[in-house]
C-alpha positions in Angstrom: 68.1 154.3 161.4 66.3 152.7 158.8 68.0 152.3 155.4 65.4 154.5 153.4 65.9 157.5 156.0 70.0 157.0 156.0 69.6 157.5 152.3 67.2 160.4 152.6 69.8 162.1 154.8 72.7 161.4 152.8 70.6 162.9 149.7 70.0 165.7 151.8 73.4 166.2 152.6 74.8 166.0 149.0 72.2 168.9 148.0 73.4 171.0 151.2 77.1 170.5 150.5 77.4 170.6 147.0 76.3 174.0 145.6 76.0 173.3 142.0 73.3 170.6 143.3 71.8 173.1 145.3 71.6 175.5 142.4 70.0 173.0 140.3 67.4 172.3 142.8 66.3 175.6 143.4 66.3 176.4 139.6 63.9 173.5 139.0 61.5 174.9 141.9 61.7 178.3 140.3 60.8 176.9 136.7 58.0 175.3 138.2 56.3 178.8 138.9 56.4 179.6 135.2 58.1 183.1 135.7 57.5 184.2 132.3 53.5 183.5 132.6 53.4 184.9 136.3 55.4 187.9 134.8 52.6 188.7 132.4 50.3 188.3 135.3 51.9 190.9 137.6 52.2 193.3 134.6 48.0 193.2 134.2 47.8 193.4 137.9 49.8 196.3 137.7 48.2 197.7 135.1 44.5 197.4 136.8 46.0 199.1 139.9 47.5 202.0 138.0 44.4 202.7 135.8 42.3 202.2 139.0 44.0 204.7 140.9 44.1 207.3 137.4 40.5 207.0 137.6 40.4 209.2 140.4 43.3 211.9 140.1 45.3 211.1 143.4 49.0 210.0 143.9 49.5 206.0 143.5 50.0 204.5 146.8 53.0 202.8 146.0 53.1 200.2 149.2 49.5 199.1 148.4 50.5 198.7 144.7 53.5 196.5 145.5 51.7 194.2 148.1 48.8 193.8 145.4 51.4 192.8 142.8 53.3 190.8 145.2 50.1 188.6 146.1 48.9 188.1 143.1 52.4 186.9 141.9 52.5 184.2 144.5 48.7 183.1 143.6 49.8 182.9 140.0 53.1 181.1 140.9 51.2 178.6 143.0 48.5 177.7 140.2 51.4 177.2 138.0 53.0 174.7 140.5 49.5 173.0 140.8 49.3 172.9 136.9 52.4 171.0 136.4 51.7 168.6 139.6 48.0 167.8 137.7 49.6 167.2 134.5 53.1 165.7 134.8 51.8 162.2 133.4 51.1 164.1 130.2 53.8 166.5 130.3 56.0 163.5 130.0 54.8 162.7 126.9 55.2 165.9 125.2 58.9 167.1 123.7 58.0 170.5 124.7 57.3 169.8 128.7 59.0 166.5 129.0 61.9 168.2 130.8 59.8 169.8 133.4 61.1 169.1 136.7 58.0 167.0 137.8 57.5 165.3 134.5 61.1 164.5 134.5 61.2 162.9 137.8 63.6 165.5 139.5 61.1 166.8 141.7 58.7 164.3 143.9 54.9 165.4 142.9 54.2 165.4 146.6 56.6 168.2 147.0 55.4 170.0 144.1 51.8 169.7 145.6 53.0 171.2 149.1 55.0 173.7 147.1 52.1 175.0 145.3 49.6 174.8 148.1 52.4 176.9 150.1 52.6 179.6 147.7 48.9 179.8 146.7 47.4 180.1 150.3 50.4 182.5 151.2 49.2 184.7 148.3 45.5 184.5 149.0 46.3 185.3 152.9 48.6 188.1 151.8 46.1 189.6 149.1 43.5 189.6 152.3 45.4 191.4 154.6 47.1 193.7 152.4 44.6 194.4 149.6 41.3 193.5 150.7 38.4 190.8 150.5 37.5 191.5 146.9 40.9 191.1 145.7 41.9 187.8 147.5 38.1 186.5 146.5 38.9 187.2 142.7 42.3 185.5 143.1 40.6 182.6 144.5 38.0 182.4 141.8 40.9 182.7 139.2 42.9 180.1 141.0 39.6 177.5 141.2 38.6 178.3 137.6 42.2 177.9 136.2 42.7 174.4 137.8 39.4 172.9 138.5 37.6 174.1 135.0 40.1 174.9 132.5 43.1 172.4 133.1 40.3 169.3 133.0 38.7 170.9 130.0 41.9 170.6 127.7 41.6 167.1 127.5 37.7 167.1 126.6 37.0 169.9 124.3 38.7 172.8 122.2 36.2 175.3 124.1 38.9 175.1 126.8 40.3 177.9 125.4 37.2 180.4 125.9 36.7 179.0 129.4 40.2 179.4 130.2 40.4 183.0 128.9 38.1 184.0 131.8 40.0 183.5 134.8 43.3 184.4 132.6 41.7 188.4 132.2 40.9 188.5 135.9 44.3 189.8 137.1 43.7 193.4 136.2 40.4 193.2 138.1 42.3 192.2 141.1 44.5 195.2 140.7 41.5 197.5 140.3 39.4 196.5 143.2 42.8 196.6 145.1 43.1 200.3 144.1 39.2 201.1 144.2 37.6 198.8 146.5 35.2 197.8 143.9 34.5 196.9 140.2 33.7 199.6 137.7 32.8 199.7 133.9 36.3 200.7 133.1 37.8 197.6 134.7 35.3 195.3 132.6 36.8 197.1 129.6 40.3 196.2 130.6 39.1 192.7 131.6 37.6 192.6 127.9 41.1 193.6 126.3 43.0 190.9 128.3 40.1 188.2 127.4 40.2 188.6 123.9 44.1 189.2 123.8 44.6 185.7 125.0 43.0 183.7 122.1 45.5 184.6 119.3 48.2 184.3 121.5 47.3 180.5 122.6 46.0 179.8 119.1 49.6 180.3 117.9 51.1 178.2 120.9 48.4 175.5 120.1 49.2 175.3 116.4 53.2 175.3 116.9 52.7 172.4 119.3 49.6 170.7 118.0 51.4 167.3 117.4 52.7 167.6 120.8 49.3 168.3 122.5 47.6 165.6 120.5 50.4 162.9 121.6 49.5 163.7 125.2 45.9 163.7 124.6 45.0 167.2 124.8 42.0 168.6 122.7 43.0 172.4 122.6 42.6 171.9 118.6 40.2 169.3 117.3 42.2 166.0 116.0 39.9 166.4 112.7 39.4 168.4 109.4 37.6 171.1 111.6 41.2 171.7 113.3 41.7 174.8 110.6 38.4 176.6 110.7 38.6 176.4 114.6 41.9 177.7 114.8 41.0 180.3 112.1 37.9 181.4 114.0 39.6 181.7 117.7 42.3 183.9 116.0 40.4 186.3 113.9 37.2 186.7 115.6 38.8 187.9 118.9 41.2 190.3 117.1 38.8 192.0 114.9 36.5 192.3 118.3 39.7 193.7 119.9 39.7 196.4 117.6 36.5 198.5 119.3 36.9 197.2 122.5 40.2 198.5 123.1 39.1 202.1 122.1 36.4 202.2 124.4 38.4 203.8 127.3 38.2 206.8 125.3 34.4 207.0 125.1 33.8 206.5 128.7 36.1 209.5 129.2 39.1 207.8 131.0 41.8 207.9 128.4 43.1 210.8 126.0 42.1 210.7 122.5 45.8 209.7 121.3 45.4 206.5 122.9 42.7 205.4 120.5 45.3 206.0 117.9 48.1 203.8 119.3 45.3 201.3 120.3 44.1 201.0 116.8 47.6 201.0 115.4 48.6 197.8 117.7 45.5 196.2 117.2 45.8 196.6 113.2 49.0 195.0 113.7 48.1 192.2 115.6 45.3 191.5 113.3 47.9 191.5 110.3 50.0 189.0 111.9 46.8 186.8 113.0 45.7 186.9 109.3 49.1 186.1 108.1 48.8 182.9 110.4 45.3 182.1 109.4 46.5 182.1 105.5 49.8 180.2 105.9 49.2 177.8 108.8 52.9 177.4 109.2 54.9 176.9 112.2 56.9 180.4 111.3 53.5 182.3 110.6 52.4 181.1 114.3 55.8 181.9 115.9 55.6 185.5 114.4 52.1 185.7 115.7 53.3 184.6 119.2 56.2 187.1 119.2 53.8 189.8 117.9 51.3 188.7 121.0 53.9 189.4 123.4 55.1 192.5 122.1 51.8 194.1 121.7 50.4 193.1 124.8 52.4 195.3 127.4 51.4 198.6 125.5 47.8 197.5 125.5 47.8 197.0 129.2 49.8 200.1 130.2 48.2 202.8 127.7 
């Protein structure tokens, strides 16, 4: 037996015979899927499916619902793995991401590539069989847009946030089309809400880790005096637009009137934290905006 192969077999036996080592490896693969981000994708997909069913009064088909959420979750997890495979040399330069499994060398990049491909292809096939052609196609467009357009643009232009917000807002459309079999105007409103929500959410992260991003060569914010106005514009303008867009479901007749009260209160609260961030431009203000975006996100999608 060749020395390299003998060493590989020995390493595998160590993993299999030591539960703590095996647990650490599984934990690394789990973290590769960015479960906290994938969970938000699952929430918006579930909201799209639920609201798609609500548009036509009928019982919610729970089995197709679960199939749709699971398939989308697999694709989102695969996209997260692919993203870390593509960016691991740059992740290694950032304090926030240097401990990620691929960047730190705990998982071989080739293994991450195969894992991401397995999750993505499985999710796309699952959606095609369980939810239909249109949801699967939308998931494919989201995957391609995120990996092939948004991810490279992060190192080229601050407009990457605008581009990345498009695939980021598609999951509710996947849920809606799985429930209805087609896209409707109401689904595009939900798309608009999630699209606008992403700007202040990501600006808070970009500001908190602006030095890290600059160290790795990312241009999510300009490395110039234009940084402040760009961050302010991409925070406040979407928050202001979110107020009228979030009450559109009442105008279209798909939501009760009390929904508009809740949506406006949430939107005004979101705008308050966004305004504080723009005025103070501090780490704590950015962190409060980030927390507000997460707390507000789920009621916005589920009203």
